[in-house]
C-alpha positions, 0 to 999 in steps of 0.5 A: 824855870830851871834857873829859878830851880837852880837858884832855889837849890843854891840858897839851901845852906850847908848847915841845913844839909848837915841837919838833914844828914844827921836827922836822916841817920838817926831816924833810919837807925832808930826806925829799923831797930824799933820796928824789928823790936815791935815785930819780934818781941810782942805777944800780940802782933799788930797789923803791919798794913794798918801801921803803913796806913797810919804812917801815910795819914801822919805824913799827910798831916805834917805836909799840910801843916807845913804847906799852911805855914808856907801859904800863911793861913788856913785859907791859903792852904784850902785854896792851894788844895783846891787848885792842886788836888781837886783841880789837878786830876792828872797830877793826882793820877801821876803821883798815885804810881809811887804811892802804890809802889811805896805801899808795897815797899813798906809792907815788904819791909815789915815782912822782911824785918819780921824774918831777918835780923835788923843789921842784916836787913840794913846792910842788904837793903843797900842793894837799893843803890844799884837798883836805883842806879839802873833806874836812873840810867833807864828813866832819867837817861843819866850816865854813871862813871867807872868808879860808881859802877865799881862801887856798885859791884863792891856793894854786892860783894859786901852784901854777899859777905854779910849773908855768908853763913851767918851765925847770929842768934837773936832773942825773938819770940817768933819763928822766923823764915829767912827765905821769905824775909829775903824775897820780901826784901828783894821786892822792897829793894826793887820798889825803892829804886823805881819809886825813888827815881820816878818821884825825883823825875816828877819833883824836878820836872816842874816848879810845883812846891815840894809839899804840894807834891807830897800831899798829892802823893800821900792822898793817893797813898792813903787810898791805896794803903786803906784798900790794902788793909782790908784786902790783907787783914779785913776779916781779922780787923773786924774781929780784933779792931783796927789798932789791935796790938798797938803800943807806945812803941808801935806809935813811935815806929809810925812816927819815925816812918812818917818823919823818914818819908818827909826827910826823904823827899827833902833829900831828893830835892836838896841834897846829893849822893855823898850826903845820902851815902854817909847817912846810910853808912852811919845808919848801918853802924848804929843799927848794928851796934843796937842789934848787939845790945838789944837782940844779942847779935853775934858779929862774925868776921865775914859780917864785919868785913862785909859791912866795912865793904858796904860802907866803903862802896857807898862812899865811893858811889857818892864821889863826884865824877871827873869831868871828861869834857874838859880840854886836855893840856895838849889840846889847850896848847895847840889851840893857843898856837893856832890863835896866836901863832901868826901874831 
């Protein structure tokens, strides 16, 4: 099974990986800025819980469409769903865990972006890297090199500089509460680290199709988020309607969120930390520039230094580790003497 998996991943072209990198960068930067805009400049604020639910539905639709193309027909799609969804309750339960965690993460992201500037959010959210690293060590039993741990602490220093006495002024129509925003962001970071590593473990532990796994997770996600919709905003939704406050930009945010989720699953399966690092760094730069134009963000020296430090740390974190298991030159020479010294 592992040989087949390695061959499958090896057949992925560099062009496809670069394509994923470009799309992830643009989607991440555009999503953050557009979501920030819809949550701070609209007079009739839409329900974030319904937006998260709509995102799960759209991701399920896209995944089923791709699986139908893979199986070759609608009949093939139905047969695959019968086996992998209706006939696999244990697998569905297994994928309901990241669905629940991702639902919490998405709602916390809405809350954080309602109370934090987009650029500050984007940089601070990179704390998911040390959180993910810790989850990888604990859950996947992977070890990290010295350079990777240094980059993690460098990242924390950069985030501290970004938040140090910020003097930005943003053009928003709502009162913001930064403390609530940072608490929500902390929860989102923890959820991101755990859910990402858990999904990677499930995805790479079997030969099941990526899109089947996505469908299993998104079905669970729809159930979880729908429950959250009526627990959090049920009374107001009954009064104002499920799609209250929705505009073209809100639907665009939902589309971006769904595309981001799909490409995240592709990246987990086929790409590496270097590509994800470049994508995150580029998204930071793009969203910061957009925040200056759209929200009147005033870039300070500490913010600039912090952003630079974060970008460097993300790059260093993605560098390949040195193989310490290789035989040293002295050891090689000695082994040769032992082998051929008597000849």
